[in-house]
C-alpha positions as CSV (number, residue, x, y, z in Angstrom):
1,M,10.8,-40.0,-29.0
2,P,11.3,-41.0,-32.4
3,K,12.7,-38.1,-34.5
4,R,10.3,-39.0,-37.6
5,L,7.3,-38.6,-35.2
6,R,8.7,-35.0,-34.0
7,T,8.9,-34.0,-37.5
8,T,5.1,-34.8,-38.7
9,A,2.6,-32.4,-39.3
10,A,0.1,-33.9,-36.4
11,W,3.7,-33.5,-33.7
12,R,3.8,-29.5,-34.7
13,I,-0.2,-28.8,-34.6
14,S,-0.4,-30.8,-31.4
15,I,2.4,-28.7,-30.0
16,W,1.4,-25.0,-31.3
17,T,-1.9,-25.7,-30.5
18,A,-0.7,-26.6,-27.0
19,T,1.2,-23.7,-26.7
20,A,-1.8,-21.4,-27.9
21,F,-4.1,-23.0,-25.2
22,A,-1.3,-22.4,-22.1
23,I,-0.6,-18.7,-23.6
24,G,-4.7,-18.2,-23.9
25,T,-5.5,-19.2,-20.6
26,A,-2.8,-17.7,-18.9
27,I,-3.7,-14.3,-20.8
28,A,-7.1,-15.0,-19.4
29,F,-6.5,-16.1,-15.6
30,S,-4.4,-12.9,-15.6
31,I,-7.7,-10.8,-16.3
32,V,-10.0,-12.6,-14.0
33,Y,-6.4,-11.9,-11.4
34,L,-6.6,-8.2,-11.8
35,L,-10.5,-8.1,-11.9
36,V,-10.3,-10.1,-8.7
37,A,-7.6,-8.0,-6.9
38,Q,-9.7,-5.3,-8.1
39,S,-12.8,-5.9,-6.6
40,I,-11.6,-6.8,-3.1
41,R,-9.5,-3.3,-3.3
42,Q,-12.7,-1.3,-3.5
43,R,-14.8,-3.5,-1.3
44,S,-11.9,-2.8,0.9
45,D,-11.7,0.3,0.6
46,A,-15.8,1.2,0.5
47,W,-16.0,-0.1,3.9
48,L,-12.8,1.5,5.6
49,I,-14.2,4.7,3.5
50,G,-17.5,4.0,5.4
51,E,-16.5,3.2,8.9
52,A,-14.0,6.3,8.9
53,D,-16.8,8.3,8.1
54,T,-18.7,6.9,10.6
55,L,-16.3,6.8,13.2
56,A,-15.2,10.7,12.6
57,Q,-19.3,11.4,12.8
58,V,-19.1,9.8,16.0
59,A,-16.2,11.7,17.1
60,E,-17.9,15.1,16.3
61,D,-21.2,14.5,18.0
62,T,-20.1,13.2,21.2
63,P,-19.3,15.8,23.6
64,R,-15.7,16.2,25.0
65,D,-16.2,15.3,28.2
66,N,-15.1,12.7,30.5
67,L,-17.0,9.8,29.2
68,Y,-15.4,11.2,24.8
69,D,-12.9,8.7,24.9
70,R,-15.0,5.5,26.4
71,I,-17.4,6.2,23.7
72,V,-15.7,6.7,20.7
73,E,-13.0,3.6,21.9
74,E,-16.2,1.4,22.6
75,V,-17.5,2.4,18.5
76,A,-14.3,2.0,17.6
77,E,-13.5,-1.7,19.1
78,L,-17.1,-2.4,17.3
79,A,-15.7,-1.7,14.1
80,T,-12.6,-3.3,14.4
81,Q,-14.3,-6.2,15.4
82,E,-16.5,-6.6,12.2
83,I,-12.8,-7.7,9.9
84,P,-11.4,-11.3,11.8
85,E,-8.1,-11.1,13.2
86,E,-5.5,-13.1,11.5
87,P,-3.0,-15.3,12.9
88,G,0.6,-13.5,13.2
89,T,3.5,-15.0,12.7
90,N,4.1,-16.4,16.3
91,G,0.9,-18.1,16.6
92,K,-0.8,-15.9,18.0
93,R,-4.1,-14.0,17.1
94,Q,-3.6,-10.4,15.8
95,N,-5.9,-7.6,15.1
96,S,-6.1,-6.6,11.6
97,V,-7.6,-3.3,11.7
98,F,-6.9,-0.3,13.7
99,F,-8.3,3.1,14.8
100,L,-6.7,6.1,16.0
101,E,-7.3,9.7,16.8
102,T,-4.8,12.5,16.9
103,D,-5.8,16.0,18.8
104,P,-3.0,18.3,17.6
105,K,-4.1,20.6,20.4
106,T,-3.8,19.3,23.7
107,H,-1.0,16.9,22.6
108,E,-2.3,13.7,24.8
109,I,-1.3,10.3,23.6
110,P,-3.9,9.5,21.0
111,L,-7.1,7.8,21.2
112,W,-5.9,4.0,20.2
113,V,-7.7,1.0,19.1
114,G,-5.5,-2.0,17.5
115,P,-2.5,-4.1,17.8
116,N,0.0,-3.2,21.0
117,A,2.3,-1.7,18.6
118,K,0.7,1.8,18.3
119,E,3.8,3.7,17.9
120,A,4.7,2.0,14.7
121,F,1.5,2.9,13.3
122,L,1.6,6.5,14.7
123,Q,5.0,6.9,12.7
124,A,3.9,5.4,10.0
125,I,1.2,7.7,9.7
126,Q,3.0,10.9,10.6
127,T,5.4,10.2,7.8
128,A,3.0,9.1,5.3
129,N,1.2,11.8,2.7
130,L,-2.0,10.4,3.6
131,T,-4.7,12.0,1.4
132,P,-8.2,12.3,3.7
133,G,-11.0,10.3,2.5
134,E,-8.9,8.5,0.0
135,P,-7.5,5.1,0.9
136,Q,-4.1,4.9,0.4
137,S,-1.3,1.9,1.3
138,I,1.4,2.5,4.3
139,R,3.9,0.6,5.6
140,I,3.9,-0.5,9.3
141,S,7.2,-1.0,11.1
142,G,7.3,-4.8,12.1
143,W,4.5,-5.6,9.6
144,K,5.0,-7.7,6.6
145,Q,2.1,-7.1,4.8
146,P,1.2,-3.1,4.1
147,F,-2.0,-1.5,5.6
148,R,-5.3,0.6,3.9
149,V,-5.4,3.5,5.7
150,V,-8.1,6.2,5.0
151,A,-8.2,9.9,7.2
152,R,-10.8,11.8,8.4
153,V,-9.7,15.5,9.4
154,H,-12.5,17.2,11.6
155,E,-12.4,21.5,11.2
156,D,-10.2,21.7,14.7
157,G,-7.6,20.1,13.1
158,S,-7.9,16.6,15.3
159,A,-7.9,13.3,12.4
160,V,-9.8,9.9,12.7
161,Y,-7.5,7.0,11.4
162,L,-8.9,4.1,10.1
163,G,-6.6,1.4,8.6
164,L,-7.1,-2.6,7.5
165,S,-4.7,-4.9,6.8
166,D,-4.3,-6.2,3.4
167,R,-2.6,-9.3,4.1
168,G,-6.2,-11.4,4.3
169,A,-6.9,-10.1,0.2
170,R,-3.3,-10.8,-0.3
171,H,-3.7,-14.3,1.1
172,L,-7.0,-15.0,-0.7
173,L,-4.9,-14.1,-4.2
174,H,-2.0,-15.8,-3.6
175,K,-4.5,-18.8,-2.8
176,L,-6.3,-18.1,-6.4
177,T,-2.7,-18.5,-8.2
178,R,-1.4,-21.4,-6.9
179,S,-5.1,-23.2,-7.7
180,F,-4.6,-21.9,-10.8
181,A,-1.3,-23.0,-11.7
182,A,-1.9,-26.7,-10.8
183,V,-5.0,-26.9,-12.7
184,W,-3.2,-25.1,-15.3
185,S,0.3,-27.2,-15.2
186,G,-2.2,-30.2,-15.3
187,M,-4.2,-29.0,-18.5
188,F,-0.8,-28.1,-20.5
189,V,0.2,-31.8,-19.8
190,L,-2.8,-33.3,-20.8
191,V,-3.1,-31.1,-23.5
192,A,0.2,-32.0,-24.6
């Protein structure tokens, strides 16, 4: 580009306009991104709290007899099937939801519905400082994405934990970011 053209007022105005457009759209996208991320988090937290309340109520209302584990496990299985399974790193489908019930009085193996690596989940829950009724993110050994977990503690000391992988939400946000970056780059080139 000739030096004379770069020093004209039209050139400077177009560069400033393109720069202002790029900055303005980046700010607008950031705001939209934060609102979408917050909405996704609120939605998944609301689902977690509602399902954990239901599972805790079923666990509390079901008599502690020979059928207890089976009944609670069936209800937990139904809750975990509400969210689609996610593709794993090895191509197999993996469950993105888990349910865990612990009873400190019995010291038995806890009631578990979820991926096969229950020990990693149990260890992460035991080391996390979870506030009952409040969804929090925890890292599980062997999983790239954190899980949002909500705990419900009963009067007798037993507890119900329900967790949901953040992977689906993060995948959606990454896809949104890539789409915006492609459109933003193309529009910036056209404006310039």
